[in-house]
C-alpha positions in Angstrom: -0.1 0.0 0.1 1.3 3.6 -0.5 -0.8 6.1 1.4 0.8 9.3 1.5 0.2 11.5 4.2 1.3 14.7 5.6 1.0 15.9 9.3 1.3 19.7 10.5 4.1 20.2 7.1 6.1 23.4 7.7 8.5 24.6 5.5 10.2 27.9 5.7 13.1 30.1 4.0 14.6 32.1 6.4 11.4 34.0 7.7 9.1 33.1 5.0 6.7 30.2 6.2 6.3 28.9 2.2 3.9 25.7 3.7 1.9 26.4 7.1 0.9 23.4 9.1 -0.8 21.6 6.4 -2.6 17.9 6.7 -3.1 15.9 3.9 -4.1 12.1 3.2 -3.8 10.9 0.0 -5.2 7.4 -0.3 -3.9 4.4 -2.1 -3.9 4.6 -5.9 -5.8 8.0 -5.8 -4.1 10.7 -7.8 -4.3 14.1 -6.1 -3.5 17.6 -7.8 -2.2 20.2 -5.8 -3.2 23.1 -7.4 -2.9 27.5 -7.0 -1.1 30.2 -7.9 2.2 31.3 -8.2 4.1 31.4 -4.7 1.4 29.4 -2.8 3.5 26.1 -1.5 2.6 23.6 -3.8 5.8 22.6 -5.3 7.5 23.2 -2.1 5.0 20.6 -0.6 5.7 18.1 -3.4 10.1 18.8 -3.3 9.3 17.6 0.8 7.5 14.7 -0.2 10.1 14.0 -2.8 13.3 14.4 -0.3 14.4 17.6 -2.4 13.5 19.9 0.4 14.2 19.6 4.4 11.1 19.6 6.2 11.4 22.2 9.2 8.5 20.7 11.8 5.8 17.8 10.9 5.7 14.3 9.6 5.3 12.8 6.1 4.9 9.3 5.9 5.0 7.0 2.5 2.9 3.2 2.7 2.5 3.9 6.8 6.1 5.1 7.3 7.4 8.3 8.3 10.4 9.3 5.8 11.2 12.2 7.3 15.3 11.2 7.4 15.1 9.1 4.5 16.9 10.3 1.0 14.9 11.3 -2.0 16.7 7.7 -3.8 15.1 5.1 -0.7 11.5 6.9 -1.1 10.7 4.6 -3.9 8.9 7.7 -5.9 9.5 8.5 -8.8 9.3 11.9 -10.5 8.8 14.0 -13.7 10.3 17.1 -13.9 8.8 20.1 -16.0 12.0 20.3 -18.2 12.1 16.4 -18.9 15.7 16.4 -17.8 16.9 13.4 -20.4 20.3 12.9 -21.1 21.4 14.2 -24.6 24.2 11.6 -25.4 21.4 8.2 -24.7 18.5 7.3 -26.8 15.3 6.8 -26.1 15.7 3.3 -24.4 19.1 4.2 -22.2 17.1 7.0 -20.6 14.3 4.8 -19.6 17.1 2.1 -18.3 19.3 4.4 -16.8 17.7 4.1 -13.3 17.5 0.3 -13.2 21.1 0.2 -14.3 22.2 2.0 -11.7 20.3 -0.3 -9.2 21.8 -3.4 -10.8 18.6 -4.7 -12.2 19.1 -7.7 -14.2 18.5 -7.1 -18.5 15.8 -9.4 -18.8 13.7 -7.0 -16.4 14.9 -4.0 -17.8 14.2 -4.9 -21.4 10.5 -6.1 -20.1 9.7 -2.6 -18.5 11.2 -0.7 -21.0 9.0 -2.3 -24.1 6.6 -2.5 -22.1 5.9 1.2 -20.6 7.4 2.4 -24.2 3.8 0.0 -25.0 1.8 2.1 -22.8 2.8 5.4 -23.6 3.4 4.7 -27.8 6.7 5.2 -28.2 8.2 1.7 -28.9 9.1 2.9 -32.8 10.8 6.3 -31.2 13.5 3.6 -28.7 16.6 4.3 -31.0 15.7 8.0 -31.2 18.2 10.8 -29.3 16.3 13.3 -27.5 17.2 16.0 -29.5 14.7 13.9 -32.4 12.2 14.0 -30.2 9.3 16.4 -29.8 8.2 18.0 -26.5 5.5 16.0 -26.3 7.8 12.7 -27.1 10.0 13.8 -24.4 7.5 14.0 -22.3 6.3 10.5 -23.1 10.4 9.5 -22.1 10.3 11.6 -19.1 7.0 9.6 -17.8 8.2 6.1 -19.1 11.6 6.7 -17.0 9.7 7.1 -14.2 7.1 4.5 -15.0 9.8 1.1 -15.7 10.8 2.0 -11.6 7.6 1.0 -10.7 7.6 3.5 -7.4 5.3 3.7 -4.7 4.4 7.3 -5.3 4.9 9.0 -9.1 5.6 12.5 -8.3 4.8 15.4 -11.6 6.1 18.4 -11.4 4.0 21.0 -13.3 5.1 18.3 -16.5 3.0 20.3 -18.9 3.9 23.9 -18.8 6.8 24.0 -21.7 4.4 22.2 -24.2 2.1 24.5 -26.3 -1.8 24.8 -25.8 -2.8 21.5 -28.1 -0.3 19.5 -27.1 -1.2 19.7 -23.7 -4.5 19.0 -24.5 -3.6 16.1 -26.1 -1.0 15.0 -22.9 -3.5 15.7 -20.3 -5.7 12.8 -22.1 -2.3 10.5 -22.0 -1.7 11.0 -18.7 -4.8 10.2 -17.8 -4.9 6.8 -20.2 -1.3 6.1 -18.3 -2.9 6.7 -14.6 -5.7 4.2 -15.6 -3.2 1.5 -16.7 -0.7 2.2 -14.5 -2.5 2.4 -11.3 0.2 3.9 -8.3 -0.6 6.9 -6.2 0.3 10.2 -7.7 0.5 13.6 -6.7 0.5 16.0 -9.7 1.1 19.7 -9.3 0.2 22.4 -11.9 -0.9 26.5 -11.8 -3.4 25.3 -14.6 -6.8 24.8 -13.0 -8.1 23.3 -16.0 -5.7 20.4 -16.0 -6.2 19.9 -12.2 -10.1 19.5 -12.8 -9.6 17.3 -16.0 -7.2 14.8 -14.4 -7.7 14.5 -10.5 -9.6 12.0 -8.4 -9.7 14.8 -5.9 -8.1 18.4 -6.1 -6.3 20.2 -3.1 -6.5 24.5 -3.9 -3.5 25.7 -2.0 -3.0 29.9 -1.0 -0.4 31.0 0.8 0.9 28.1 2.0 -2.3 26.6 3.7 -4.9 24.3 2.2 -7.7 26.4 1.2 -10.2 23.1 0.2 -9.8 19.5 -1.2 -12.3 17.5 -3.3 -13.5 15.9 -6.0 -13.6 18.4 -8.8 -17.4 18.6 -8.8 -17.2 19.4 -5.4 -14.9 22.3 -6.6 -16.5 23.3 -9.0 -20.3 23.6 -7.8 -19.5 23.7 -3.6 -16.8 26.0 -2.8 -16.1 26.5 0.8 -14.2 29.9 0.4 -14.3 32.8 -1.7 -10.5 31.9 -3.4 -11.9 28.8 -4.0 -15.2 30.1 -6.2 -13.0 32.7 -8.2 -9.8 30.4 -8.4 -12.1 27.3 -10.3 -13.9 27.7 -13.2 -12.8 29.7 -16.9 -13.9 32.5 -17.0 -13.7 33.3 -13.1 -17.0 33.6 -10.8 -18.4 36.9 -10.7 -18.5 38.2 -7.6 -21.0 41.4 -6.6 -21.6 43.2 -3.4 -25.2 42.5 -2.0 -27.2 42.7 1.5 -29.9 40.2 2.2 -33.5 41.8 2.5 -36.0 40.5 4.6 -40.0 40.8 3.6 -43.3 38.3 4.4 -41.1 35.7 5.2 -39.1 35.4 2.0 -35.3 36.9 1.5 -34.1 38.9 -2.0 -30.6 39.6 -2.2 -30.2 42.9 -3.5 -27.6 44.1 -5.7 -28.2 47.6 -6.6 -30.8 50.3 -6.0 -32.7 49.1 -8.7 -32.1 45.3 -9.1 -32.6 42.4 -6.5 -33.4 38.4 -6.6 -35.8 36.5 -4.5 -33.8 33.5 -2.8 -34.4 29.9 -3.7 -37.0 29.1 -0.5 -34.5 26.2 0.8 -32.2 28.6 1.6 -33.9 31.1 3.5 -32.9 29.2 6.8 -29.4 29.3 6.3 -29.2 32.9 5.1 -31.9 34.4 7.3 -29.4 35.1 10.2 -26.9 37.4 8.0 -29.7 39.7 7.2 -28.6 43.3 7.0 -24.9 42.1 7.4 -22.3 44.2 5.9 -19.7 42.7 3.8 -21.5 40.6 1.7 -20.8 39.3 -2.1 -23.2 37.4 -4.4 -21.2 34.9 -6.2 -22.7 33.5 -9.9 -20.8 31.7 -12.4 -20.7 33.0 -16.0 -22.8 29.7 -17.0 -25.5 30.5 -14.8 -25.9 34.1 -16.4 -27.8 33.1 -19.3 -30.4 34.8 -22.4 -33.5 34.5 -21.1 -36.0 31.9 -21.9 -39.2 30.5 -23.1 -39.9 28.3 -20.1 -37.9 28.9 -17.0 -37.2 26.6 -14.3 -38.0 27.9 -10.3 -35.7 30.9 -9.0 -34.5 31.5 -12.3 -35.3 35.3 -13.0 -35.4 37.7 -16.3 -33.4 41.0 -15.8 -32.4 43.8 -18.3 -28.8 44.9 -19.2 -27.1 47.1 -21.3 -24.2 44.6 -22.8 -20.2 46.2 -23.2 -18.7 43.7 -25.1 -19.2 40.5 -26.7 -17.0 37.9 -27.3 -18.1 35.2 -29.8 -16.3 31.8 -28.6 -18.1 29.3 -31.5 -20.0 27.5 -29.4 -21.4 29.9 -27.0 -20.6 33.5 -26.5 -19.3 35.9 -23.7 -21.1 39.0 -22.8 -20.0 41.4 -20.6 -21.6 44.1 -18.4 -22.0 46.6 -15.2 -23.5 46.2 -12.3 -22.7 49.5 -9.6 -19.6 50.0 -11.6 -18.6 45.9 -11.2 -18.2 44.0 -14.5 -19.8 40.9 -15.2 -19.6 38.0 -17.6 -23.0 35.7 -18.9 -22.6 32.9 -21.1 -25.3 33.2 -24.1 -26.4 31.3 -26.9 -24.8 32.4 -30.3 -27.7 32.9 -31.5 -29.3 34.9 -28.5 -28.8 38.5 -30.6 -25.9 39.6 -28.2 -24.8 43.0 -29.5 -22.6 45.5 -27.8 -23.8 48.9 -26.6 -27.7 47.2 -26.7 -29.8 46.2 -24.2 -30.1 42.2 -23.6 -32.9 40.3 -21.3 -30.6 38.2 -19.4 -31.7 35.6 -17.1 -30.0 35.0 -13.9 -30.1 31.2 -11.9 -30.2 31.4 -8.5 -30.6 28.1 -7.8 -26.6 28.3 -8.0 -25.9 31.3 -6.4 -23.3 31.9 -3.8 -23.8 34.0 -0.6 -19.7 35.3 0.6 -19.0 36.8 3.8 -16.3 39.1 2.1 -14.2 39.8 5.7 -13.8 36.3 6.2 -14.1 34.5 2.8 -16.0 32.1 4.1 -18.7 30.6 1.7 -21.6 31.1 3.6 
């Protein structure tokens, strides 16, 4: 079994606390993605798991054994870096087999593992080539193959797709997911790209300023974020945030976003939101796909409103529209045939079934 457990993990660089006492349990065979902005501590956490960074306090366990003082080569992990780190004078076969040769693995075992990994990664025909003869995607496959042949307890990926162009990144995301389905090894993957995180992970760990903001499945983070940071970081375009207030009338609640615009709060949220009536520092969060063109048949808690459109961005299968409420720019997603035009008024539909009420002072979703 290769569970990875982090307990009260702290990393200091002089007076700067890069990782601030995080706890995390990664199950055997699970694919976990650490995601967050630059400087949030995700790569530092990965490097501590690998043994490439000393920890200041806390514990790291792999397979139930504390590895704080175990050197990287003895942790039974394999790491795939952003820059491939291939030996230019060796061909693909030699690059993939080099680590096994250092461990004095029998030749027939090496040959079997390299050929099996090459087949999984679809690089069998490249085994005789040197790295300079390969494309970026092929080099990354070789780097992954070098990790696979070692048959480690844990795979660690440090932003492996950052050097690839956009089209190749999409292709390699699919390849990595296929590889994990075939080689069910515990995997910890670091990226700053939230789309990468959402498409690859069994669970996503959102980090911010050295702390874990939330851990959950991609759907949990997208639909039930715990904090304003998670709500704004996950999703593209980002969630709309608008200052608001809660008003009570006849046993129901309304969320007011301007002098002229308010919406009824869904009845199933009345009890949860009532204690926050009259409070300052409230935000309404609504994703762009929950602001659409008006429809002939609406569902409960969907409400029309008129707005002047400032900017229209045709995206092919959808159109993004931008408009302002109280000086705050908001984004909606409408049908390309909805007739959106700049500097004209358009009737839009807000789906309050998917609203989020946020305490801006604490950053918590209520």
